[in-house]
N, C-alpha and C positions, 0 to 999 in steps of 0.2 A: 504495499499499501504506500509503505514512504519513496520508493522506488518510483511510483508511478505518479505520484504529488511532484517528485523532483524533476522527471520528464516532463510533465505537463508546464511545470512552472519555466522550465529552460525553452520549451516550445513557444509560451508567452512572449519571454523575452526577445526571442528573436524576431518573432513576428512584429512587435514595438519597436524594432530598431531597424528593420530593412527598409530603406526606403520602396515606396511603391513604382512598380515597374513602368505603369501607362500614369504618365503627370500631365497636366496643363501645359501649355508653355507659358513661362512665368512674363508678364510685362513690365518692362522697362519702365518706370517712372520719371519724369524728372522735375526737379523745381518743385519737389513736396505737393507735386499736383494731387487733386481731387481722386480717386480711385473710379472706377468703370461701377463697380458695384453702388459707391455711394451716390452717382449718378442715377443710377437705375433706382433707389430708392426716391429720388428727387424730384423727378418728371412724372408727366402724366401722360407720358408715349411711348410704345415701345423702342428700346435703343437698340441699333443693330451696330455689330464689333467687328470690323474684319478679322476672318480668323488666319489669312493668308499674309501677314507681314513679315521682313526679312529681319532673323535675329537682331542684329546692330543697330536697330532703330529704335529709339525711345520714343515716349510717349508724355505727352503735358496736356491736359484739359483744363479749356478754358470755360469759363460758363458766364451767363446771362440771364439776368441783367448784375452788373459787378456787385452791386452791394447785397444783391439777395443772397440767402445761407439755404434757406429752403423749399423755397415755390421756385424753382430754375426752369426757364422757359426754351430757351434753346442753350446748345453747349456745342464746341470745336474739339476736334481731337486733334491733335496738333503731333504729325508724327516727323521728328527730327534724325539728323544723323546722328551718328554715335558718338562725337564730337559736340552734340548740341550745337552745332554752328551753324545749319542750312534746315528751314523747313523744308521737310521731301513733298508731306502731303497734309492736306487741311481738309477736316470731313467735318461739316457743320451739319447738326441736325434739329429739329424741330415738330410739334407737331402738325399733324394732316398736310393738307397742299399747303403751297406758297402763292402768293400775289403776284408772285414774277411770271413773267411767260416763259414758259421752259422750252419750246421748241424754234424759236427764232432763229432761223440762219444755222440749225444745228442739224448734225447726223444722228439719227436714230439709234440706238442701240438697246438692245436684251439685258439685262441684270437679273440675274434670277427669276425670269420670267414676266417682269417689271418694263414699261416702256421706260429708257432713261434718254435723255439728249445729252451730247458729249459737241463741244464748241471748243475749237484750237484757237490759241491766243493769236490776235491779229501780228503779231511779233514774233511768231516760230519761225525757229531755225537761224533766227539770228542771234546775234553775241548783246549779252546785256550788259548793265554797266561796270559788272565783277569780271567780264572779258568770256561768261559762262553762255554756251548755249542758250536758248529759251528754248523747251518742248512742253510738253502737257496743255492743259488747257482748263475748262471748266464742265464738269459732268454733273446730270441734274438727276434725280428720278422719285418715286414714292416708294417705299418699301414698308408695310406691315403698319400704314397709317403713318408713317413715319416721312418727313421730307427729309432727301439727303441732299446736301451738296457739297461735291470733291473738288478739290482746285490741285493745282500743281504746276509749277514752272522748271521744274527738275527731273519730272518723272515723265516718260513718255505715255504716249495714250493709250499702249498695250498693257502696261503695267497698271495704269488708274483703273484700267479695267479687270482685270485680274485682283486687284486688290477688292474692286467695287465687289465683282461676283462672288466674295468670300465673305463676305458680308450675312451675318448672322444674327 
């Protein structure tokens, strides 16, 4: 009986100290940002989050209105490079539809079965003030009752669509 107890104790200790094989990808927040779980508790709409983000990107979340702590009306996910120097992709979310015209001069794209609209920047392919080539554009769609607007001048249209299509 004592031997059985010792074996069970050893198994229990091992199970407690062995990390789980399947772990969720850790999100690297910067600037002591509010977290996604906090955002989900403080908005009255569905929050959709990209699942396909490179490991070296960090995340900072900006909430609006600025002075509000409990009732957030919209927010922006700022995905930054690993040095926290460049904004790679910004994703704004708010409830329902937007009063912005979504399809003027836009390419229609499919995002998870939702009609999206992509507009390339007017200066795409040109050098910006820092000598970097402008790429990307503005991507808008409504998913699960949430208006989503993604923008980037550093990430290509195809990479933006890949990130958008990974949002759940």
